[in-house]
N, C-alpha and C positions, 0 to 999 in steps of 0.2 A: 219201639220199633227199631229194628237193626238197618244201622246207615249205613249206605252204599257208597263206596268208593269210585270217585269218579274217574274213568279210564280216559289214558290220551290216545287222542284218534289220530292216525296219522292220515294223510292228505288222501291216501285211497281209500280211506272210508269216507271221508267228507266228500270225494267224487259222488259217493251214493247218495249222500244226503242232499244233495244239490235239489233233488225232486222231491223231497218230504218237508224241506221248511216254507212255512207262510202261516200265515194267520188261521184263526179257527174256522173261518168261513171258507178259507182254502183246503182246509182238513177235509170240511163236510161236501165240499165240490169234490174231492180228490185230487191227487198230486197235480202240477203244474210243470211244465217242462221248463229247465233253467234259461234265462236270456242268453245272449252270446256274452254280454258282459259278466255274468256270473261264469259261465265255462271260462273267460278270457283272466279272471282272476285267479281262479282255481289252477288254471293250466299254468299260470306263471309260480305259484305257490309250490306246485308239482315240480317244477322245471327249477327251481331253486334249491330243492331237495333231492337232485339229482334222479326223478323219477321221469326221466324223458318220454318214455314210451307211452306214458299216461297223459303227458301233458302234449304230445301230438295228437293222440286221439281226440282231446278235449279242443286242442284248436281247430280240428277239420269240423267236428260237431258244429261249433260257434261258426266257423265258414258256411257251410251247408245250410243251417238256420237261416244265416242273414247273407245271402250272396249279395247283395247292393251295400252292405256295411264294410267300407273299405278298410276298417281298422282291423275287423275281424279277420279279412282276406289277406292282409298285410302281416298279421301277426303268425297268419298258419303258413304264409310263405316263408316270414323267417323262421319259423320252426324247421322248414322241409331243406332252407338251405344249411342250417346248423347240423342238420342229420345228413348230408351230403346229396338229397334227393334232389339233385337242379332241375333235372327234367319236369318234375313233377310240380316244383316251385316255379318254372316258367309258364307251366299250364295255368296253373291256380292264378298268377299274376296277370295272364293274359284275359283271363275272362272277365276278371277285376276292372283291368284297364279299358275293357269296352265299354263297362258301365260308368266309369270314373276316369276318363283319358287325361284328364288334367290335375288330378288329384296329387298334391306334393310327395306324399307318403309312397304311393303306388311308383310313382315317377322315379324318387331314390331308391327303390328296392330294384327297378329296372335298370339302372346303373349298376347298382351293387351287384346284381346276377351276371351283368356283360363284364364285369371286372372279376369275378368267379370264373367266368367262360375264357379268358384270358385274352378280351376284346377293349382292352382303355379307350381306343380311339372312339370306338361305338360310346363307350358308356359317358363321353364326355355331354354328348346330345341330352342326355335325359336331365343330369345334376346342371347344365346350363338352361335348361328350360324352368328349372326349379326356382334358380337363382334368378332368371328374369324377373318374376312374379314377387321373390321374397329374397332379395340380395343378401340377406342375413342368417340366411336357412343353415344352419351348423351342421346337419347332417349332409346335405347337399357340397357344401366347403370342403368337408372332410372328403367325402366322394371322390371330388373334383380333384382335390390335393393327389389322393391314391393314383386316379388315372394319369395325372400329369408324371408323377415320380415312375409309374411304371414306362411311361412312355421316354424317360431319362430327361423330364423336363424338371430337375429339381428345383431350382430357384422360384418359378411358378408355382412348384407344389409346395414349396414351404411357404409363401403368401397366401395359400389358399388354407393353408393348414391354422396360421396366425390369426386369418379372419375368423375363421372359425371358433378360434380361442375367444376372440373379442367379442363374439354373438355369445358363447356359452361358455363361459371360464372354467368350471368346473368340469368339464366335459373331457374326459380320459384317452379317448379314440384319439382325437386330432393331434393332443399333445404326443400321445405315445409315435403318432405316425411322423410327427416333426422331426423327433428323436430320431427316429428309423430313416428319414430321408436327409437329415443332417449326416448322418452316419454313411449313408450310399452315396455322398457326395464329397466325403473324404474331411468332414468336421467333427471328428471321433470325439474332441473333447466338450465340445458343444452340445452332442450328443449324449454325452455321459452326464452333464451339467442338469439337462432336462428330465433324462429318465432315472437317474438317482433319488430325487424327492417323488416322484411318479409313483415309483417301486414300492414304496413305503405308504402311500395313499390306500386306505381301506376300498374294497372292492377292485382293484387293479388287477386287470386277470395276468395270467402265469407270461404271455408273450412279452408283458411289458419286462419281467424278469430276465427273459432270453434275449431281448432286444439290448438291455443295460449289460450282460455278460458279453454281448458281442462288441459293445461300445468300449466298456475296458478293455476287450482284449486288442481292438483297434487302436486305441489310446496305448499301446504298449505294458499294459499290466500283464507279467508273465503268468502268475496264477489263473488270470482268466482264459488266458492263451491255452495252459495245461488243461484246465477243465473243458477246452471247446475241444479241442484236438490232441492232447496227451504231450507227453514230453518230445524235443524236439519237432516241433511244427514249423513248417517253415512260413514267411510271410505270403509266398503265392498261395499256399492251402487255406491260409486264414480269408485274403481276399477273395478267393472262390466261395467259401463259406459265407461269408458276407453277403456275395452277391446271390448266391442261392436261399438262403434264409432269408436274406431282407425281401427278394420279390415273392418268396412264401406267404411273408408275414404281410405283404401290400396287400395280396391279393384277396387274402382269407379274413383280414381285420373287420369287426363288426361295425355298425353304423357308430355314429357319435350319438351319446346316451342324451 
């Protein structure tokens, strides 16, 4: 008998297989719809391989199949936020919160949405609500720090990021945001000391390298200044760039892992 080679199946094919997997009894009864957990796992795999459209579709299906599942609703909301569909993300989150108004994950997402909308003062309330019940919630501490930074309250923000790191030492987001906060408060050398090793960590997002470049430039490194603004850049131009990119990075930063 000729031996058949086993093909490598991309995530796209695996999506189709979700409804076909099961026991012999399942096969006799016909294919079953995948549960939300299965869809979420495949959606995460699709997203990791750059298939964001497929991932978004799977997150939507999981959320639709289990409207009372806060995790499914949260994952769909995050995917919509990453895609820039903030109005739809807000609608999904509003529906989810009507079912689970005190859910910590959904409250944190509400704060993140308000940050994206440029409303840091309003974002503090849901973060504080989470922290009242769970003072060491790393995501809420990180989000609260971002809100405080956007309000210009850098020292308080840095305390919040450090508390997030104490709760979750391996988290990249609060470490990155702490470095950016130090940079925005004029402490470029300290920012560089945090961001340099962070940029070498596996899984560090590109914004960490961008923030490190900003910190190096602010610390007086000529090559970093040239990379950012070209030859002959003035200090005023550098400070303007720091403010603009810093504010944008804070507003769009992801939650702590």
